[in-house]
N, C-alpha and C positions, 0 to 999 in steps of 0.2 A: 291518380290521387296524387303521386310524386309533385307533379307538375304544379298541380292546384297548391299545396304546399309551399314550394317556392315562390307563389305568386303571393300570396299572402305575405309569406318572408318579404319579399322586395317590395310590395306595397307598403309596407309596415315602414322599410327602410326611406323608402322617399315620402311618407307621408311625415317621418319622423325629422328627417333634414329639411321639407318645407315649413313644418312650424317653428324648428332653430331658425331658418333664415327669416320669417317673419316676426319672431321672437312674441310669437303668442300661444297660447295650449291649445288642443283641438278639444272639445268636449269629449265625453266617454274615453277617455285616454287612449290604451293601445288597439282599441276598437275604432275610433277616429283615427286615427293615423293612418290605419288599414285603409279606411274608406276611402280618407284623403288620399292615399297612393294610388289605390285602383280608381277611383273618379279622376282622379286630378290627369293621372295618365291616359282616361276615354278625354278629358278635355282637352289637355295639353296635344293631342294628337289629332282633335279632331279641327282643332283653333291651327296650329303649326305643322302639321306630318307627320309622317314617321321614318324620322332621320337620326342620326348618331348611331351609337352603340345600343345594343337589347340586350336584357337581362331578364328572362322566363315572360320573352313576348312583349316586354315592354320597353318603349325608346325611354331612355334614360332619360334625356335633356329634354322632350317638349313634356313627360312625365313628372317631371318636378318642376315646371315652369306652371303647369296644370294645378299641381300640389299646392305650391304658393298662393296661386291666383284662388282657389277652394278655401283656402285657410284665412285669407283677408276677405272672403265675401260670409263664411260660416262665424267667423268671430265681429264680425259688422253687424249681421244679421240677430247673432243671440247675445249680442253684447260683452263678449271675453273679451276683458282688456286685461286678463291675468298673464304676466308677461314671467317669463325664465329666468330663473335668478342664477 
C-alpha cells in the first residue's frame, strides 16, 4: 500500500514538472498531473527504455520526457491553451 501511495506522489510530481516545462495546464488538476506522470512514465519507458535514476520503480528521465509528450498531446486534443502565470 505504501508503494502505491509513493507511486502516486512521484507520478504527480513528474506530471506537474511536465506541465510546467510545457507551460500548459492539464485538465482535472492534480488527478490530471498524476495521470500525466504515470502514463507519461509508461510512454517514456516504451519509447526510450528504462535508464537513469529510479524513484518508486519509475525511471525519472524517460518518465519526464513521456509526461511532456503527453501534456502536449492532451492539450492539443482538448484545446487547453491556458498557460501558467
